[in-house]
C-alpha positions in Angstrom: 7.9 3.7 -12.2 4.5 2.3 -13.9 0.5 2.9 -14.4 -2.0 1.5 -11.9 -5.3 1.8 -12.5 -7.0 3.9 -9.7 -10.6 3.5 -8.4 -12.1 5.7 -10.7 -11.1 3.8 -13.7 -8.3 6.4 -14.9 -4.2 5.3 -15.8 -2.9 7.1 -12.4 0.9 7.2 -12.3 2.0 5.5 -9.2 5.0 3.8 -7.6 8.1 2.0 -8.1 6.9 -1.4 -9.1 7.3 -4.0 -6.5 8.1 -6.2 -4.9 10.1 -4.0 -2.4 12.3 -5.4 0.7 14.7 -4.4 2.7 17.8 -3.8 1.5 20.0 -3.1 4.8 19.1 -1.6 8.1 15.3 -0.1 7.9 16.1 0.6 4.0 13.1 -0.4 1.8 12.7 -0.8 -1.9 13.2 -2.8 -5.0 16.4 -5.2 -6.0 17.3 -1.9 -7.9 17.2 0.9 -5.1 16.1 2.5 -1.9 12.2 4.0 -2.0 12.3 4.6 2.1 13.9 4.8 4.8 12.2 4.4 8.0 13.5 6.0 11.8 12.7 4.8 15.3 11.6 8.3 15.6 8.4 6.9 17.5 10.9 7.1 21.0 13.3 4.9 22.6 13.5 0.6 23.4 12.5 -2.0 22.4 8.8 -1.2 21.7 10.2 1.3 19.2 12.6 -0.3 17.9 9.1 -3.2 17.1 7.1 -1.0 16.1 9.8 0.9 13.6 10.5 -2.6 12.6 6.7 -3.5 12.6 6.6 -0.1 9.7 9.4 -1.8 7.8 6.9 -4.8 6.8 4.1 -3.0 6.4 6.1 -0.9 3.7 7.9 -3.5 2.0 4.5 -5.6 1.6 2.4 -2.1 0.1 3.3 -3.0 -4.0 1.4 -6.8 -2.9 -1.3 -5.1 -0.7 -1.9 -2.4 -3.6 -2.6 -4.8 -6.2 -4.6 -7.0 -3.7 -6.1 -4.6 -3.2 -7.5 -4.4 -7.1 -8.0 -7.5 -7.1 -10.5 -7.1 -3.6 -12.2 -4.7 -5.3 -13.2 -6.1 -8.7 -14.5 -8.7 -6.2 -16.5 -7.1 -4.1 -17.5 -4.7 -6.2 -18.9 -7.7 -8.3 -20.9 -9.1 -5.1 -22.5 -6.0 -4.2 -24.9 -6.2 -6.3 -27.5 -6.5 -3.6 -25.4 -3.3 -2.2 -24.2 -6.0 0.8 -20.6 -4.3 0.7 -20.9 -0.5 0.2 -18.8 0.1 3.6 -16.2 -2.6 2.2 -16.2 -0.8 -0.7 -15.9 2.1 0.0 -13.3 1.9 2.9 -11.1 0.2 -0.3 -11.7 2.7 -3.2 -10.3 5.1 -0.3 -7.6 3.3 0.5 -6.5 3.1 -3.5 -7.2 6.7 -4.1 -5.2 7.4 -1.6 -2.4 5.4 -2.8 -2.9 7.9 -5.8 -2.3 10.6 -4.7 -6.4 11.0 -4.6 -8.9 12.0 -2.6 -8.7 9.1 0.6 
């Protein structure tokens, strides 16, 4: 685990550092282990398989998405002097808070 800065500016103990990738069939994690496994519990057939595979890609991208949101928050908050980006800033802050166990 490593520490990230939460939207409130406080350090938050957080997720296993990335990058994450698919190790074997739907098992996701860094080079040193597995953090999750995705199942096709959403139905049967090609559509369910495609959706489960899409979930694998999204989960594997989670550490990079978190970092991108941290950067986006700095940019949006810095450009928000006129309040034009209030909604976007709130969405970014809520997503980051949810990722570190806070209220979304």
